[in-house]
Structures are given as structure tokens and as C-alpha cells.
C-alpha positions in Angstrom: -3.2 3.9 -12.4 -4.6 6.4 -10.0 -2.1 8.7 -8.3 -2.7 11.8 -6.1 -4.8 13.8 -6.0 -7.6 11.4 -5.1 -11.3 12.0 -5.0 -12.4 12.3 -1.4 -13.7 8.9 -0.1 -17.4 8.5 0.1 -19.2 7.4 3.2 -19.8 4.0 1.6 -16.0 3.7 0.9 -15.1 4.7 4.5 -17.6 2.1 5.8 -16.1 -0.7 3.6 -12.5 0.3 4.7 -13.6 0.4 8.3 -15.2 -3.0 8.0 -12.0 -4.4 6.3 -9.8 -3.0 9.1 -12.2 -4.0 11.9 -11.9 -0.4 13.3 -12.7 3.1 12.2 -10.7 4.2 9.2 -8.4 7.2 9.9 -7.1 9.9 7.8 -8.3 8.7 4.4 -7.5 10.8 1.4 -8.9 8.4 -1.1 -8.9 4.9 -2.6 -5.6 4.2 -4.3 -6.4 0.7 -5.6 -9.5 -1.6 -5.9 -10.4 -5.2 -6.1 -11.9 -6.6 -9.3 -15.4 -6.0 -7.7 -14.6 -2.4 -6.9 -14.0 -2.7 -3.2 -11.0 -0.8 -1.8 -7.7 -2.7 -1.5 -5.4 0.2 -0.8 -6.1 3.6 0.7 -4.1 6.8 0.6 -3.8 8.3 4.1 -2.9 11.8 5.2 0.6 12.1 6.5 -0.7 13.5 9.8 -3.7 11.9 11.3 -6.5 14.0 12.9 -5.1 13.5 16.4 -1.8 15.0 15.2 0.1 11.7 14.9 2.6 11.6 12.0 1.7 8.7 9.7 4.3 7.8 7.1 2.4 4.9 5.6 0.7 6.9 2.8 -0.4 3.7 0.9 -2.1 1.4 3.4 -3.3 -2.1 2.4 -6.8 -2.7 3.8 -8.2 -5.8 2.1 -8.2 -8.7 4.6 -7.5 -11.4 2.0 -4.6 -9.4 0.6 -3.2 -8.7 4.0 -3.5 -12.4 5.0 -1.7 -13.5 1.8 1.2 -11.1 2.3 1.5 -12.2 6.0 1.8 -15.8 4.8 4.4 -14.7 2.3 6.4 -12.8 5.0 6.3 -16.0 7.2 8.1 -17.9 4.5 11.2 -15.7 4.7 10.7 -13.8 1.4 11.7 -10.5 3.0 15.3 -11.7 3.7 15.5 -13.1 0.2 14.4 -9.8 -1.3 16.7 -7.8 1.0 19.7 -9.8 -0.2 19.0 -8.5 -3.7 19.7 -5.0 -2.6 23.3 -5.7 -3.2 22.5 -5.7 -6.9 23.0 -2.1 -8.1 20.1 -2.2 -10.6 17.7 -3.5 -8.0 18.9 -1.0 -5.4 18.4 1.8 -7.9 14.9 0.7 -8.8 14.0 0.4 -5.1 15.4 3.9 -4.4 13.3 5.2 -7.3 10.2 3.6 -5.7 11.1 5.2 -2.4 11.4 8.7 -4.1 8.1 8.2 -5.9 6.4 7.2 -2.6 7.7 10.3 -0.9 6.6 12.5 -3.8 3.1 11.0 -3.7 2.8 11.7 0.0 4.2 15.2 -0.3 1.5 16.0 -2.9 -1.0 15.7 0.1 1.2 17.3 2.7 4.6 17.6 4.4 5.2 16.4 7.9 8.7 17.3 9.3 8.8 14.3 11.7 8.6 11.8 8.8 10.6 13.7 6.2 12.5 11.2 4.1 10.7 8.1 5.6 8.6 6.2 3.2 7.3 2.6 4.0 8.2 -1.0 3.9 11.9 -0.3 4.7 12.5 1.6 1.5 15.1 2.3 0.3 17.6 0.3 2.4 15.6 -2.6 3.8 12.8 -4.9 3.1 10.7 -4.6 6.2 7.0 -5.0 5.3 5.6 -6.7 2.2 2.2 -5.2 3.0 3.4 -1.7 2.5 5.5 -2.6 -0.6 2.5 -4.4 -2.2 0.2 -1.5 -1.3 2.6 0.9 -3.1 2.8 -1.4 -6.1 -1.0 -1.7 -6.3 -1.4 2.1 -6.1 1.4 3.0 -8.4 0.9 0.3 -11.0 3.4 -2.4 -12.1 7.0 -1.6 -12.8 7.7 1.0 -10.1 8.2 -0.9 -6.9 10.2 -4.1 -7.8 9.7 -5.8 -4.4 6.0 -4.8 -4.2 5.5 -6.2 -7.7 7.3 -9.4 -6.8 5.4 -9.9 -3.5 2.1 -9.5 -5.5 3.3 -12.0 -8.1 4.2 -14.5 -5.4 1.1 -14.0 -3.2 -1.9 -16.3 -3.2 -4.2 -13.2 -3.6 -4.8 -11.1 -6.7 -6.8 -7.9 -7.1 -8.0 -9.4 -10.4 -9.9 -12.1 -8.7 -12.6 -11.1 -6.2 -12.6 -12.8 -2.8 -14.6 -10.3 -0.9 -17.0 -11.7 1.7 -19.9 -10.0 0.0 -19.2 -9.1 -3.6 -22.8 -8.1 -4.0 -22.2 -5.2 -1.6 -19.2 -4.0 -3.8 -18.8 -0.4 -4.6 -19.3 0.8 -8.2 
């Protein structure tokens, strides 16, 4: 499990992330999770972008196959199913702990008043974005974000099985 501080991204990593996103990567702090072949899956992003925009999504899912699999999962209604489980005190407590951990990770890079207390994915009171929750689970490792872990377990994609378009161009 890699957690802040991250090594600065290399030019090659920035190029891969930009290709994955289909636009220039912004505000990268480092690579928070990788595919089996070594390509980035999740990036850590500065809480304030270079243009001054506050950016609460510290862990950002970049891998196209992962994003597609989680979009498919969202379309099946899984978010409502998970949100209903927030009525269970143990689940709500674990989700709040994930939220606090997310905030602490981002704060280790910098504080931005406009996004104070805001993490990602709807934490800690809603389930809003499986992409953000899965990104956090991948960056933090299993056992911290219960809904991120569950989304990854139910998704048709896994970081343990490379589906990159050009695995030969993978980073070491």
C-alpha cells in the first residue's frame, strides 16, 4: 500500500495518465495505484489545481477499463443498494473512517478551505460515485473503504489482470 507522500510522477507516467484520460493530466502528485503491468490506475491529485480550482477528488481513477467497469456497475443500481446499508451502524462507522482517512491523506499534501471536510464519492453520508470509492480503495488497500472494496469485488475489472491496450508500453 502506497500512501502520501508520493514520488513525483515521471514524464512517462504523466503521458500514460494523459492518454488514459484523453486530455492533459492536471495537478498530479503521484501514482497511488497501478495495474498488474505497472501502468497507473489511480493518481493522487493536488487539492488545488494550477489554475486555482479547488479539487476535492484526491484519489482519481484514470484507467479506462476500470472506469468503464465501474460505470457499468453504477448503471445496475449498486449505489442505491450500498447507500441503504448506511443504516447499519457498523457500516456507517467504517464508511466514516474511510472518509476521515481520505481527508487525512489529502491534507498531507495541502489544505484548501473551500473543500474542508469534503472527501469524495459521497462519503460519509451518501454513496455517490463508485469510481471515487474504488480509487480510494485501490490507493489505500483493502479493508479501509467498505464500499470501494465491494465495488471492486463486483466489477468486471481487476488491477491484478492487465487489460491495457499496449501492455508492452507499460511502465516499470
